[in-house]
N, C-alpha and C positions, 0 to 999 in steps of 0.2 A: 399502291401503297403511295403517300407522300414522303417526301424526304424526312419531313419532322418524324415519321413514324416506323423509318428504317428501324430494322432489327439490329444492335449493338452489342458489343462485348465490349467493356471496361475493365480495367484491371487496377486495384485499390487494397491497401492493406486492411482488415477489420481495426477499428478504432473501439470496440467493448472489452475487450481485455488486455493486460500487458504482451500478449503472445506476439502481438500486429500478426495475425497468418494471411499472406495473399489471398486477393479472392479474385474469383471471376465475376461480373456483374454483366447478367445478360438483360438488357433493356429494349422496351419499344416504343417510342415515344416516350409518354411520362410514366410508363409502367415499368415494373419491375418482374420479369421473366422465370429468372433462375439467378440462384448465386451458390457459386460451386466454389471448391478449394481450386487455386490457380497451381497446377502442377508444374508450371515454369521459374514460381518462387523458388530461389536457390536459398532460403532460409524453412521457411514453413513446409515446403517438398509436397505440396498437395493438401497439407490436413488442415482441417478445419475443427470447430465444435458447434454443436449447435444455436451457440447466441450467435453467430456469423449470420444464419440464416434470416435469422429474425432481424437485419437493418431494416428491411423492407417494411417490417410492421412500425417500428420507430418512426420512419420516414413520411410514410402514409398518414398514422394515427389519428383518426378524428377527434381524442382529447390531446391534439396537439395544439398549443396556442401559436397563432401567427401574429398578431396581433399586441399592442400594450395593454392589460387590462388595468383597470384602476377600479377598486373596491368603492362601491357607496353602500349606503344604508338599503338600496333594493337590490345589491346583487354586485357583479362584476360587471363592468362597463367597458368596451372596447374605447379605446381614446388611439389619436395620432400619434406617432411618433415626436412629431414637435411639441406636442402639449406634454408628452410623457417624459421626455427630456430635459423641458423647463420647469416640470414638477418636481422632480427630482433633485436636480441642480441647488434647485432653492431650496428645498429641503434640506438636503445636507449639508451646504453653506450656513445655513439658519440656525441651525442645530449645536454646529462646531464653533458659530458666532456666541450664541447664547451661552453655551454650556464648555466651551474649550473641546480641544481637538480631540481629545479621548474617549469624548460623550459618542464618537461616532465608531462602531465596528464593522469588520470587515469577517465575514467565510466564505470558506472557497472548497467546494466538494472534491472528490476525488476523482469524476468525471473529466474534470479539468485537464489533467495531465495530456488524456486524449484529444485534445483542440488546441491547435499551436495558437489562434487567436487569444485562446482566456490564458493558454501560458504564458504569452509573451504581454499581449493589453493588458489582460486580468492583471498580472502582475505589478505591470506600470500603474495601473487605478490603483491600487489597492496602496502601494507607496505614495502616491499623489492625496491619499487622505490625511496623511500626518497623524496617524492615531497609533498609538501602543495596541489597542484593542483586536488585533489582527489574529483570525484563526483558521485553520482548515482541518482537515481529515487527518492529514500526518500523526496528531497526535494521539489518533483511535486505529493507527496502523502500525507503521514503519518508521516512527520517529526516533528510538534508539538505535537502529541501521544509522540511522545520518549522525547522531549525536557521537555516537564512537569512530564512523570514519573521521568525523571532525575532530575529534582529541588525537586520534593515533595518526592520521595521517595528513591531518591538515584543510580537509575539505569535505566537508558534509556528501557532496555526492562521488567521492573515492571511495566507492564501494564493490571490492573485487568481487566477480562473480566466478561461480564454478564451471570451471574446463568440463563440461559434462561429457563432450564428446571424447577426450582423451582421460579422463580418471579411470583408475583401478578401485579404488573402493571408494564411494558416496553415502557417507552419513546422512540422512534428513531428520531433523528434531524438529517436532514442532510445523509442521508444513504438508502439506499435500497437495506436490505441482501435479497430480493428473488432473485434476479440479482445478486448481487455480491457473492451468497453464506457465507455471512458475512461479510468478510475483515479487519485486526485486529482484529477478533471474529473467530477462525476457528469453524463455523458450518455449517456441511450438515444437507440434509433436513430439512431447516428451515421453510420450509411453514409448515410442520407437528407440529413442535415445537412451531411455534407459536398458532396455533389452539390449541395445547394443553393448553396453558395458559388459554385461552377462555374456553375451557371447563371445566376447575378447577375452576372457576369463575372469573377470572382475566381479566385483559384490557390489549389491545394494542393499542397505539398513536404514528402517524407517523406528525411529522412536516416537510414540504418541498416547495418548489414553485412549485412542481409537482407533482401530484396526480398521486403516484407512484404504481409499479404491489406490491409493498409493502402494501402499501395505500389501496389498494381492499381488503384485506385480514383483516388488522386492523379494530377495533372498532370506530377508529374515527380518519379522517385526518384532519392538520390545514394547510391552506396557510402560508406562510411566505415570506416576501420579502426578495430577496437576499443578504446576507450579514449581516442581521440583527441579525443574532441568536445570538451573544453575548448581546445585549441589553438586548433578551428576557431572556436569562439565568441568566443573573446577576439579574434579576428584580425578579426571581423566587429564588434565592438566599435571595435576600432583604426582601422578604415576608415572607421566612421559617423564617430568623432570627427576624422577628419582625411583621408578623401580622397572621400568620396562626395558629391556634391550633385544635388540633384534641381529638378528645375521649379519654379517657385513654384506652390503651391496655394491655390485661392480660400479655401482654410479659414482659421480665424484660426489663427496658428502662434504658437511660443513664443520662447524664448530661441534664440540659435544660435550657435555656436562654432566653430571652426576649419574643418569641413570642412561637412558638412550635417548634423550631429545637430540635432534639434528637442527642447526639454521641454515638455510641456503645461503653458499660461498658470499654472494653478491650482497645479502641483507646483511650478516652478520655486523658489518662494519657501523650500520646505520640503525642498529636497534638499541634503544636505551629501555633500562629498569629492569633487566630480566630476573636480576636478584633478589629484588623486591619483590617480582611476582611469584618468584619461588618460594619465597616465605610468607608471603601472604595465604597461600593455598596450601600449607602445610598438613593443617590441621583436618583436611579433607582428603578423607581414606575411604574404600568401600567398604569398611566395616561400620566406619561411621554414619554412612548415608543409606546404605542398603535399605533398613525400613522406612525413611523418609521418603527414599524415590520409590520404593516397591520393586526395585531391581535385587537381584542376589550377585555376591560378592565376587562370584567367579564372571558372571555376565559384565559386569563393569572393568573388571581385567581383560577380557575377550577382545574388548569393543577396544580399549586403551593399545592391546598387541596388534588388533588389525589396521587401526589408524597408524601406527606407527612403522607396522611391517611392511605395507603393502608399497607395491613400487611407488605410485601416487597415492595420495586419497584426497579428499575435499569433505568440509564441514559444512552444511548449510542449515539454518535456522530463520524460521518465518515468523508468521503471527502467533502462532502457540507459543514460542518466546522471547516475541517483544511486547505482547499484549497481556503482562502477566507484572507480579510485585516485583519482582528481579528482571525485569524487562531489559535493561542498563548491563548488568549483568551476566545476562546470558551471553546479550549479543557481541561484550567485550570477549567474551569465553570462546566463542566461534572463532572471532579472529586470532585470539592467542594460540588456539590448539592447529590452526592452517599456520601459523608461523614457527611453532616449535617443531610439528611435524615436517619441517622442511618443503611446505608445500604451498605457502603465501610467494604470487608471483612466481607460478613456475608451471609448466604446460603438464595438464594432467591436475593441477593443485588448484588454486584461485587465481584469477590475472583481471586487471583493468580490462576495459576495451579502449580502442582508438577507432572514434567516431567518425565520419565526416565532416560534420562542423566541431568548429574547436573543442579538443579534449580539456577536463578541467584539469588547472595544475594550478601551479603559483600564482598569487595578485588577482585571481579571478573574486569577482565583486561578492559571487554567491559561496563564496568558501564557509561562511557562517559566522556567528557568533554567539555568547551563551550569558545570561545573568544578565545583560547590560539593563534590563528593568524587570521590573516581578509585578505580578499581578496585585489588584489594589484591594482585595478582601482577604486573599489566602497568602498572600507575597511566593507567589510559586514560581521560578524563572522563565525570561521569554527564550527560546531559541532560534537564531536565524530571523527574528522579528517577528516570530509568532508565539503566543501564549497557549497552553493548555485549553480546548476545546469542554474539558470538564468544569471550566469554571464560568463557563458563557451566562448561564443561569443567575450565577448569584453575584453578576457585574452588572446584570439587569435591573437586581431586583433589590440590590444593596444601594439605600440612599447614600449621598454625598459627593464630594467631588472627583470628577472621574467616571460619575457612574454612566453606564452605556445605556443611551436614549434614543438612539437611532440604529439601524442595522443593515446592512448589506448582503445578502447571499446569493453567493453564483455557483450554481451548476452541484448545488449540494442539498442534502435532507438532512440536518442535524438532529432533527426530532426522533429520527429512525436510529442515526448512527452514532450517537457522541452519546457517554455514558449517562445513565437515567435520565433517558429523553422525556418522561414525563415533566418533570423540572423545567427544563425550557420550554417545554410545550404551553406549561402553566405563566411563563415569564415572556414568552412573545407579547400577548395581546397589551403588555403595560408600555411597551416603546409609545416616544411620541410620532417614529416614520420607520417602516421598514422596506425596503426594496430590494425585489426578489430577481436574478437573471435567470430564468427557467425557463424551457419549454412546458411546464405543466405546473398545473395545481395539485400539487403534494400535502402529504403530512405539516410541512412546513411552512412554503409557497402560501398556505391558504391564510396563514397569519399576516400574508404582506399588504400593505397599503397597497403597492404599485408592481405589477410582475412586466417585465419586458424578457418575451421570447426570443431566444435569436434561430436563427437558421438551422433547416435540417444538418448535419453534417455532410450529408450528399452533396452539398451544392458546394460544397467549400474544398477548395485544395488544402491538401493536411500533407505535413512533416513530421514524423515522429522524433521530437525533439531529446525528450527525455528517455525514453525508451531504446532509442539505441546505445543509450549511454552503459545500460544495464543487459545488453545483449551477447548469449554465450558465443555469438558467434560476429566479427565485424560486418555490416550490410547496412544498406541505405537504398531509400526509396522516396520519391516523392508522390503523393497519392492525389490525381487528378479529379474534379470535381465530375458528377455524372450527371446530375442535373444543373439547370441554369437557376440562379437566384431569381425570385419574382420581384418585380418592384416595390412591394411592400414588405419586403421582409430586410433582416440584418443580420450580416456575419456577425458572430462574439466580438469580435476585435473593431467594429463598426461600433455596437452598443458601448463599448468602454472607451473608444476615441471620442464619443458624441460626449458621454458623462462626464468626461475628463473636461474638454472644453467647455463644457455648461458651469461646469463646478470652479474651473479658474476665471470664466467671466462673471461669476458671481461672487468671486471674491476679487473682484475689478482686476483680474492678471491677461490682458489683450494681445500680448506679447508670444504666447506658449506656441511651442512647435508639436506636433502631432507626429506620434510615429509612422515610420512607411508602414505599408501592409505586410503581414507575417511574411509572406513567400520572399519578398525584397530583402528582408532581412536574414532570412536563410540563404538569397545569392549571396551575401555581401559573408557572410559567416562560413561558408562554402571556402571561401576565399583567405579566410584564418585557419584553415583546418590543416589536417596532416595529407591530404588529398589532393594540394591546390596546384601541384605540378611542380612543385619544386623539388620535391623525391623523385629520382630513377627507377626507385625500389615498389613506388608505389602508384597507381592509377590517378588519373585526373580527376576529378568530380567536379562540375559545376553543374548547375541548373540546366543548359541543355544536354549534357550526356544523362540527366536524371530522368527528365522527358523522353529522351530517344531509350530509355531503358525501363518499358511499362511493366516487367515484372521484378524490377528490383536489382541490386547491383551487388554481389558478393565481393567483400573486402577481405578477405582472408580469415583464419584463425586468429584469436588471439593470443600473443606474445609476451612476455616478459618486461615492463617497462614503467614500474614503480617508483625506482629509484629516482631515474630524471624526472620524473612529475610531482616527486614529493611536495606538499604544499606546507609543511611545517618550516618555521624559522629556522630553527636550527638543520634542516635536511634528515631528521632524526625518525624514525616510527617510534613514539610513544608508546610503551610496553606497560608501563606502571601508570595509573591513573589516580590521581590524588583524588577525586571527586567520588570516586567508586568506593573508597576504601572503607567509609562507615558502612558499604553494602555488605561486605565481608561478615564481619560481628552480628548484625541484624539476621544474617541467611543463618550463622551458625548456632543464635539463639534459638530460628524456628525449629531447626533441625535437634535442638537438646528439648524444645518445649514437646515436639509430635509425639502422641500417644495414638496408638491403632484404637478405633473406634466406629461407628458405622454412619458417619458422616456423610454426607453426598456433596460434591463438586460438577459445577456446572463448566462447561466447555462449548464451546460456539464450533459451526460446520458451514461450509459453504456448498454449493452446489454448482453445477459444471452448464447448468442453465439459467444462473441467474450471477449478477456481479453485484453483490452484496445488497443494496435499498433499492438497485436499480434495475432491469430489465423485467419486473413482474407485471407490466402492463403490456405483454405482447401472449396475447394466448397461446400461439403456438410452443410457447416455453412455458407455461403455468399449467395447461392442459393434465387433465390425467390426474393421478391420484394425489393427496393432498402430502406434499415435500415438508413443510414445518410441522413438523413430528417431534417429539420430545423420545430421545433415544435413549433404554437402562437397561441394564445386564438383568436376566431375567432372577438373579437372588435377590438382586435389591427390590424389584416390583415385588415378589413372593414375601420379603419381610415387612411389606407394607400392605399385604393382603390386595395386591392388585394385579390383576390378568393380563395384562396388555389392551391395546385398543381401545383402550378407554379414557375417556376425560379425567384430568386431574389437575388440584392447585399444583402449582409450583411458586415458593414464597422461598425472599431473599429477604436481607434484612432492610432491605428500601422498598422492595415491590411484590408483587402476588399476581399471577395471570394463570387464566385456564386455559391447558394443551392439551393435547390427543397424545398420549404416550404409547411407544413400541417397546416389544423386548427385545431387545439385541446381543447376542454374543458376542458382537465386534466390539461392546462397551468393557473396559476394565471393571471392574466389579467398583462399586463407590462413586461413580461417574457418571454424567448424564451431560448428553449432547442436545444442544437446541439451535438451530441455524439462525445467523445472524439477517439482520435487512427487513423482516417482515410486519406487519403490526399495522395495516393498513385501512384497520375498522375505524380510523380516527374519522371525527366529524370534520368537513369543511372541504377535504381532499375529492379530488373529483377525476380519477383514473379508473375509469371503467372496469376493466379488467382486474386491475389489482384488486380494488375492492370486492368480487368476486371470490376474489383468491385471498383473504386479507392475513391470516395467518396471525402472530403472534410477536411482540418487541421482544428479544432479549434481553437490548439495553434498558427495558423498564424496572430488570433486574441488579443492576450496574449499578457501583454507590459512587456518583461524581465525586464524592471526599475519597475516596480509595485510589489510588494511582502509585506507580512507578515514581519512587521520589525523586529520584535524578532527574529524569527527562520529561515529568508529568504524563504519560502515557497511560491512557484507560486501561484499567482491568479488565479483561473480556474471559480470561482461563484461571480456574480455581475459585468461581466463586462459591461459597457456602451455601447451600440450599435445602430445602425439605420438601418433601411430597405428602400431600396429603388427599388422600381417597375422596372420593364426591359420593356422598350417599346416595 
C-alpha cells in the first residue's frame, strides 16, 4: 500500500448542524472508510446523529458541481474560473452603474454559518456591494432573538443560553432540541443532558402543539394552540409579578416586589423599566387566556410556581415562538421570565458564553441597528443591514427606482425556505442577472445565469466562530482539512475574494486590500480573546495549541459575566421595550376575538435526518418511508371523512398542495403538522436523490404579506388552513 493510500483517522467537528459534534473520520486515500463519534471530544462525548455519517455522501456526491456553470440556450456549460469571475464582476458592476446600488441584492442561506470562509469573506463581500437589499435566512428563523438581545443588552449576539448541565427546572416552549440538537443553543448529546436534569431531581417540561421527540423524554408535555405562546408567557410574567409566592430559600435573594418575583442581586441595579413592564402585563390572567391558549388555569398557575420555586430554572423558546405572529413579543417574554425568576446570568439559569475568539461586547461593530432604512415596496425596517426575506419577490417585480435587477445568492435555497416561495420562483426569471455561489443546481440556483461552486467543506480548515458563542459549555477546536483541494477547485473565501477584486476593478478601484485567509484571522482574534495568556485563571489558546488538541479543548462551565459585558449605552438591561408596546393591545384583541371553532392551524416540524431544505440529496438520509407527511389528530380526520394514509389537498389563503396525511395522537386537536424544506419536484433542479423523494413545500402555504410586524420574521406557525378530501 502506497503512502498516499494509508489508512488515517482524522478528528473534526460535524458542520451539518449547530451541535458541532466531534467526529472520528477514517480515510484510505481519497475514500472515507467510516465516520464515528469522537469519544475523546470533551463537548459531544462521542454522540453523533445520522447526519454526520452522510458527510461522505456530500463530499463525493456525483451531483456536486466542481467548475463554474454558465446557463446557455442549450443548457449548462462549464467555463473557466477566470471567465466566470470576469463575467460576474462585469455584470454586477454594470447593473449598479446603470440602475444604482440598490438594484443589486444579496441573499445568504443558513449553511453559511457552518463555513468560516462564508461567515467572514461572504459578509465582507455583501458590504462591498453597497446595497440596502441584503437578505438572509435569519428572517425566516431566529431574527426575533437577535432583535430582543440588541434592544435589551445592546448586542444582537448577546443571547444568554440555558445552563442545561446545572439547571433544576427546564421549560421548553416551541422547541424540539432532541431533533434540532439545540438550535441557538449549541448542545450535543442533548438527550443525556436532559436525563441528567431528572437524575439530579429536576424537571423538564415541554409546551408545544405537538407531542414531540423531546416531549417523550420530558417529565411533562402541555399542548398549546399555535400562536398563543405570547399570551401564556405574559400571563406567567403577571403571575410572578403579583401572585406567586415561594417558601424562603437558603440562597441569597435579590430584591422582591409585589408577589414573589426576585432579581439576582448583581443585576437588580442594572435593570430599567420593571414597573412599566409590570403594568403592561396586568390584563394577562389565567382566566383571560385559558381558552385562547388551550391550557387550564391551574396548569398556568402551576407552571408559574414551578418556575419561581425551583432552586434554579430556565426558559428556552425557539422556532415555534419565533416564526409566528407575536414572535418578538415571545422572545422578549422569555428573557423577562429568566430575569423575574432571578435566573438570568446565574449558574443553573441562563448565561453568556466566553468563547476563545473575542467575545461580543461594547464597541463591537456587529452590535446591530434597527430601522436605518426600510424596504421600498412595503416600508418594512431593516435590522443589522438586512431586510425581511419575505419582500424579495415584490422588490424584484415592482418597477421603479431601487427595483432589484440582479441577485447574488450564497448557500441558500430561498424558493424552498422563504414564505410563499412560489412567488419568488416566478420572480427570479425576470432578473437581468443572477449569480449563485452553491455546489448544487437546486430549486433556486436553477434560475441563475452563473453558478460558482465552492470546494467540499472537507478540504477546508474550519473554526466554529458563531456556534461557540451559543454553546452550553465553553469549548474550542480547530477542524483540519481531511482531503487536499484539487487545483481547479476554489474555497468559499477564495470565491468571495476574487469576486471582490473583480468588482473593485470594474469600478476602477485598483488599490483594494484583500482579507487574509480565514484561519489567519482566527489566529489574530485568538490574541484578542479571553484565553490569550493575559489571565492566570484561564488556559492560553492560540493556533498552535488548537492544532495540538485535535479533539478540542474544554474551557470550562459558563459563568456569570453579563454586567461587565453589557453593550447598552447606559449599561442598563432595558426591560421595557417601547417598540413592543403596540403588540400588547394587538395580542389582547386577538384573545378577545377568539372563539372556539373547527378551524385548523398548520405548524412545521423538523427531522433529525435533515437540516431544513438541505441534506435531502443523501440517499442514506432520505431512504425508507416517506417523511414528508402531514400529521393530523384522528378526530380532525374523522370530521373530514378522511381515514389517514391517503392523499389530501391542504389549502391556505395563498396556496394549495397535495400531500399524504397520517393520523397521529401526538397532535393537538385542530392542529396539523408538515415538515419544512421539501418540494423538490420543481423543474430545473438537478439533485438526483432529492428529486426521487420530492415531498411538498410547506412554504407554498405561507403568506409573504403576513409577518411578525416588529421584526419582519416569516410566520410558519399557526397558518390557517383547510383539508379537502380527494374523491
